[in-house]
C-alpha positions as CSV (number, residue, x, y, z in Angstrom):
1,M,0.2,0.0,0.0
2,Q,1.2,3.5,-0.6
3,A,0.0,6.7,1.2
4,G,0.2,10.0,-0.9
5,Q,-0.9,13.3,-0.9
6,G,-3.2,12.8,-4.2
7,N,-6.0,15.4,-4.7
8,S,-5.1,17.2,-1.4
9,K,-4.1,20.5,-2.8
10,S,-7.5,21.9,-2.8
11,W,-8.9,24.1,0.1
12,Q,-11.9,23.0,2.1
13,L,-14.6,24.7,4.0
14,D,-16.1,23.0,7.0
15,F,-19.0,24.6,9.0
16,E,-18.8,24.5,12.8
17,P,-21.7,22.6,14.6
18,E,-24.3,25.2,15.8
19,A,-25.8,22.8,18.3
20,A,-24.8,19.8,20.3
21,K,-25.7,16.0,18.7
22,Q,-28.4,14.4,20.6
23,V,-29.5,10.8,21.2
24,E,-32.6,10.0,19.4
25,P,-34.9,8.4,21.9
26,L,-36.6,5.5,19.7
27,M,-33.4,3.9,18.0
28,G,-30.7,5.3,20.1
29,W,-28.9,6.9,17.1
30,T,-27.0,10.2,17.4
31,A,-28.9,12.7,15.8
32,S,-28.5,16.6,14.9
33,F,-30.7,19.1,13.3
34,D,-27.8,21.0,11.9
35,T,-27.6,20.2,8.3
36,R,-24.5,22.6,7.4
37,Q,-22.3,20.0,9.1
38,Q,-23.0,17.6,6.2
39,V,-21.8,20.4,3.7
40,R,-18.1,20.5,2.6
41,L,-17.2,23.1,0.1
42,R,-13.8,22.8,-1.9
43,F,-12.0,25.5,-3.4
44,D,-8.7,25.7,-5.8
45,T,-7.0,28.2,-3.9
46,K,-7.0,30.1,-0.4
47,E,-8.0,33.3,-2.0
48,E,-11.3,31.7,-3.3
49,A,-12.2,30.3,0.0
50,I,-11.8,33.4,1.6
51,A,-13.8,35.5,-0.9
52,Y,-16.6,33.0,-0.5
53,C,-16.6,33.4,3.1
54,E,-16.4,37.1,3.1
55,R,-19.1,37.4,0.3
56,H,-21.6,35.3,2.4
57,G,-20.8,36.6,5.8
58,V,-19.3,33.3,7.0
59,P,-16.6,33.8,9.9
60,Y,-13.6,31.7,9.1
61,Q,-10.5,30.6,10.3
62,V,-7.5,29.5,8.0
63,S,-5.4,26.6,9.0
64,E,-2.6,25.1,6.9
65,D,-1.2,21.7,7.3
66,K,2.5,21.2,7.9
67,P,4.4,19.7,5.0
68,F,4.3,16.1,5.0
69,A,7.6,14.6,6.2
70,R,8.5,11.3,4.2
71,R,11.0,8.6,5.1
72,I,12.5,7.2,2.0
73,M,13.3,3.6,2.5
74,S,13.6,0.5,0.1
75,Y,11.6,-2.6,0.4
76,A,14.9,-4.5,1.6
77,D,15.2,-2.2,4.7
78,N,12.3,-4.2,6.2
79,F,14.7,-7.2,6.6
80,A,18.0,-5.4,7.5
81,F,19.9,-6.5,10.5
82,R,20.1,-2.9,11.5
83,R,16.4,-2.6,12.0
84,R,15.5,-2.0,15.7
85,D,12.0,-2.8,16.0
86,S,10.7,-6.4,15.6
87,W,9.4,-7.4,12.2
88,T,5.9,-9.1,12.7
89,H,2.7,-9.6,10.6
């Protein structure tokens, strides 16, 4: 398996919950009447996302992820003698 950063170059707008979730009494499921939590808007650039929030009066907070640090290793490194942790399935 490989973990990459595919399709992660866009900006996403997530709405904060307006009300706490409640337990629905009949079935015991977690319920919420806040439908904005189901909406996720994606933008190509940070400027587009900020412009949308300002145009529609949505308060916003910008948070940027730190760069992904990747350790380069080969398949043979899984079986190396210098390996410190045990190799198990």
